[in-house]
C-alpha positions as CSV (number, residue, x, y, z in Angstrom):
1,M,-35.2,98.8,139.6
2,E,-32.8,100.7,137.4
3,F,-29.2,99.5,136.9
4,T,-28.0,102.2,134.5
5,T,-28.4,105.9,134.0
6,P,-29.6,106.2,130.4
7,V,-28.3,109.3,128.5
8,D,-31.0,111.3,126.8
9,I,-30.4,111.9,123.1
10,P,-32.6,114.8,121.8
11,R,-34.4,114.1,118.5
12,P,-32.6,115.9,115.7
13,A,-34.1,118.1,113.0
14,F,-32.8,115.7,110.3
15,L,-32.6,112.0,109.7
16,I,-30.1,109.8,107.8
17,E,-31.6,108.0,104.8
18,P,-30.8,104.5,103.5
19,L,-27.4,104.2,101.9
20,E,-26.6,107.8,102.4
21,E,-23.0,108.7,102.3
22,L,-21.3,109.7,105.6
23,F,-18.1,111.5,106.2
24,F,-16.3,110.7,109.5
25,V,-13.3,112.7,110.6
26,G,-11.4,112.7,113.9
27,S,-10.0,110.2,116.4
28,C,-9.7,106.4,116.0
29,F,-13.2,106.2,117.4
30,A,-14.4,107.9,114.2
31,D,-12.8,105.0,112.3
32,S,-14.5,102.5,114.5
33,M,-17.9,104.1,114.0
34,G,-17.3,104.5,110.3
35,K,-16.5,100.7,109.9
36,R,-19.8,100.0,111.8
37,F,-21.8,102.0,109.3
38,E,-19.9,100.3,106.4
39,E,-21.2,97.0,107.8
40,E,-24.7,98.3,107.2
41,R,-23.8,99.2,103.6
42,F,-23.7,102.9,104.1
43,P,-21.0,104.5,101.8
44,V,-18.4,106.0,104.2
45,V,-15.5,108.3,103.9
46,A,-13.5,108.0,107.2
47,N,-10.3,110.0,107.9
48,P,-9.1,110.1,104.3
49,F,-5.7,111.5,105.4
50,G,-5.3,109.6,108.6
51,V,-6.6,109.8,112.2
52,M,-7.0,113.3,113.5
53,Y,-7.3,113.9,117.2
54,N,-7.6,117.7,117.8
55,P,-9.8,120.4,116.4
56,A,-7.0,122.0,114.3
57,S,-6.2,118.8,112.6
58,V,-9.9,118.1,112.0
59,L,-10.1,121.5,110.2
60,H,-7.1,120.6,108.1
61,T,-8.7,117.4,107.0
62,I,-12.0,119.0,106.1
63,Q,-10.3,121.8,104.2
64,R,-8.1,119.4,102.3
65,Y,-11.0,117.0,101.5
66,A,-13.1,119.9,100.3
67,N,-10.3,121.2,98.1
68,E,-9.9,117.8,96.5
69,L,-13.6,117.3,95.7
70,T,-14.2,116.7,92.0
71,D,-17.1,118.0,90.0
72,G,-18.8,114.6,90.2
73,H,-18.5,114.2,93.9
74,A,-20.2,116.6,96.4
75,M,-19.5,117.0,100.1
76,P,-21.6,114.4,102.0
77,R,-24.6,115.8,103.7
78,I,-23.8,114.1,107.0
79,V,-20.4,114.9,108.5
80,I,-19.5,113.3,111.9
81,V,-16.6,114.8,113.8
82,T,-15.1,112.9,116.7
83,L,-12.8,114.9,118.9
84,G,-10.1,113.2,120.9
85,T,-8.0,115.8,122.6
86,N,-7.1,119.5,122.7
87,H,-3.4,118.8,122.7
88,V,-1.5,119.8,119.6
89,Y,2.1,119.7,118.4
90,R,3.5,122.8,116.8
91,L,6.6,122.5,114.6
92,K,9.2,124.9,116.1
93,Q,10.7,125.8,112.7
94,T,7.5,127.0,111.1
95,G,5.1,127.5,114.0
96,E,2.4,125.4,112.2
97,I,0.3,122.8,114.0
98,V,1.1,119.4,112.4
99,D,-1.4,116.6,112.0
100,N,1.2,113.9,112.2
101,C,4.7,114.1,113.6
102,Q,5.8,111.3,111.2
103,K,8.1,109.9,113.9
104,R,10.4,112.9,113.8
105,P,12.3,113.8,117.0
106,Q,10.1,115.2,119.8
107,Q,12.5,118.1,120.3
108,L,11.4,119.5,116.9
109,F,7.9,120.3,118.4
110,N,6.3,122.2,121.1
111,E,3.2,120.5,122.7
112,E,0.4,122.9,123.5
113,Q,-3.2,122.7,124.7
114,L,-5.9,124.6,122.9
115,S,-8.3,126.7,124.9
116,V,-12.0,126.2,124.7
117,Q,-12.3,129.3,122.4
118,Q,-9.4,128.1,120.2
119,C,-11.2,124.8,119.8
120,V,-14.5,126.6,118.9
121,D,-12.7,128.8,116.4
122,Y,-11.1,125.8,114.6
123,L,-14.3,123.9,114.5
124,S,-16.3,126.9,113.4
125,M,-14.0,127.3,110.4
126,A,-14.5,123.5,109.7
127,V,-18.3,123.9,109.7
128,D,-18.1,127.0,107.5
129,T,-15.9,125.1,105.0
130,I,-18.4,122.2,104.9
131,L,-21.4,124.6,104.4
132,Q,-19.6,126.4,101.6
133,H,-19.5,123.1,99.7
134,R,-22.9,121.7,100.9
135,A,-25.4,124.3,102.1
136,D,-27.7,121.6,103.6
137,A,-25.0,119.7,105.4
138,Q,-25.5,118.5,109.0
139,V,-22.5,118.2,111.3
140,L,-22.6,115.9,114.3
141,V,-19.9,116.5,116.8
142,T,-19.0,114.0,119.5
143,V,-16.2,113.5,122.0
144,S,-14.3,110.2,121.9
145,P,-14.6,108.1,125.1
146,L,-11.0,107.0,124.7
147,R,-8.9,108.2,127.6
148,Y,-5.3,109.3,127.1
149,A,-3.1,107.6,129.7
150,K,0.0,109.4,128.4
151,Y,-1.2,112.7,129.8
152,G,-2.2,111.2,133.1
153,F,-5.9,110.6,133.7
154,H,-6.5,114.0,135.4
155,Q,-5.0,115.8,132.4
156,S,-7.0,113.5,130.1
157,Q,-10.2,114.5,131.8
158,L,-9.3,118.2,131.5
159,A,-8.7,117.7,127.8
160,K,-12.1,116.1,127.5
161,A,-13.8,118.8,129.5
162,T,-12.3,121.4,127.1
163,L,-13.6,119.5,124.1
164,L,-17.1,119.1,125.7
165,L,-17.3,122.8,126.4
166,A,-16.2,123.6,122.9
167,A,-18.7,121.1,121.3
168,D,-21.5,122.6,123.4
169,A,-20.6,126.2,122.3
170,L,-20.3,125.1,118.7
171,A,-23.8,123.4,118.7
172,N,-25.4,126.4,120.4
173,S,-24.0,128.8,117.8
174,H,-24.6,126.8,114.6
175,Q,-28.0,125.5,113.5
176,S,-26.3,122.9,111.3
177,V,-24.4,121.4,114.2
178,T,-25.7,118.7,116.6
179,Y,-24.0,117.1,119.6
180,F,-24.1,113.4,120.0
181,P,-23.2,112.2,123.5
182,A,-20.9,109.2,122.8
183,Y,-18.6,110.2,125.7
184,E,-21.5,110.4,128.1
185,I,-23.0,107.1,127.0
186,V,-19.7,105.3,127.9
187,M,-19.1,107.2,131.1
188,D,-22.7,107.0,132.4
189,E,-24.5,104.1,130.8
190,L,-21.5,101.7,130.4
191,R,-19.8,102.6,133.6
192,D,-17.8,99.4,133.8
193,Y,-14.3,98.2,132.6
194,R,-15.9,95.2,130.9
195,F,-16.8,97.6,128.1
196,Y,-13.2,98.3,127.4
197,Q,-10.5,96.4,125.5
198,P,-7.9,94.5,127.6
199,D,-5.7,97.7,127.7
200,M,-8.6,99.3,129.7
201,I,-8.3,102.4,127.5
202,H,-10.0,101.7,124.2
203,P,-13.7,101.0,124.1
204,S,-14.5,97.4,123.2
205,Q,-16.3,96.3,120.1
206,Q,-19.4,95.7,122.3
207,T,-19.2,99.3,123.3
208,V,-19.0,100.5,119.6
209,E,-22.0,98.3,118.9
210,Y,-24.0,99.8,121.7
211,I,-23.2,103.3,120.7
212,W,-24.2,102.4,117.1
213,Q,-27.5,101.1,118.3
214,R,-28.2,104.3,120.3
215,F,-27.2,106.4,117.4
216,A,-29.4,104.4,114.9
217,E,-32.4,104.7,117.2
218,V,-32.4,108.5,116.9
219,Y,-30.7,109.4,113.7
220,L,-31.8,106.8,111.1
221,S,-35.0,107.5,109.2
222,P,-37.8,104.9,109.3
223,L,-36.8,103.8,105.8
224,A,-33.1,103.5,106.8
225,K,-34.1,101.4,109.8
226,Q,-36.1,99.1,107.6
227,F,-33.2,98.8,105.2
228,V,-30.9,97.7,108.1
229,K,-33.5,95.2,109.2
230,D,-33.8,93.8,105.6
231,W,-30.0,93.8,105.2
232,K,-29.3,91.8,108.4
233,P,-30.1,88.3,107.2
234,I,-28.1,88.9,104.0
235,K,-25.2,90.3,105.9
236,E,-25.2,87.3,108.2
237,A,-25.3,84.9,105.3
238,L,-22.4,86.7,103.6
239,H,-20.3,86.5,106.8
240,H,-21.0,82.8,107.2
241,K,-17.8,80.7,107.3
242,P,-18.4,77.4,105.6
243,F,-16.4,74.2,106.2
244,H,-16.1,73.6,102.5
245,P,-16.2,77.0,100.7
246,E,-15.2,75.3,97.4
247,S,-18.3,73.0,97.4
248,N,-21.0,73.4,94.8
249,D,-23.7,73.8,97.5
250,Y,-21.9,76.7,99.1
251,Q,-21.1,78.4,95.8
252,S,-24.8,78.2,94.9
253,F,-25.8,79.5,98.3
254,L,-23.3,82.4,97.9
255,A,-24.6,83.3,94.4
256,Q,-28.2,83.3,95.7
257,T,-27.2,85.5,98.6
258,K,-25.4,88.0,96.4
259,E,-28.4,88.1,94.1
260,K,-30.6,89.0,97.2
261,E,-28.1,91.7,98.1
262,K,-28.3,93.1,94.6
263,Q,-32.1,93.1,94.6
264,L,-32.2,94.8,98.1
265,L,-29.8,97.6,97.1
266,A,-31.8,98.2,93.9
267,R,-34.9,98.8,96.0
268,Y,-33.3,101.5,98.1
269,I,-30.8,103.2,95.8
270,I,-32.5,106.3,94.4
């Protein structure tokens, strides 16, 4: 007897290697996933200029990040884009789409909704920017499962539908783009309010953990999966909260654990 409707995740043409740098950009769900990867010791750059919810702001972040790359730091091969909404705010005075209203009066802005094609256009420019700086880059696009109550839930669903159509069109038109179904996993596999935080809007930590597991099953290489397995007991030891952290016994335990961490990283860092 089946109690869920599992979402199929197609096997990608690439895999993520141990300790490979990842670049997350997009909604607060991108931050949550980035932190989850950091727990597994992956180097992560997540929303370096703040949370970005719409495709235009995602483009702005990627362009700015690419422009600020130094000679010693290349664009990460893996870029994960999490789209939150198609709503944008345009400054009346200049006509530009702003990434952050910076608590300025609402009357200074016009709120607009990007069409599917506009979303595709902004995201295509973002992908092109990434590929100009890293020809072998792989871009994973996903839609955040977080609903926007301020729009009303019908409007929130319409925004998600626009993003889903745009993400599908983008993946179908770019070989370097793959769609990851985080939205569908929450809506279909985790179809229950117990997988949300008390506000009934934001996904819970348990939900983030489940999506991480589904992601890792498909996108991590065998070697990366082995690293995560080897790292787990060391991670748990480092997170242990002792009753007497100042004791000699604990300090010795901590030193031994950090030495194990050092040895493990040395085995996997190329």
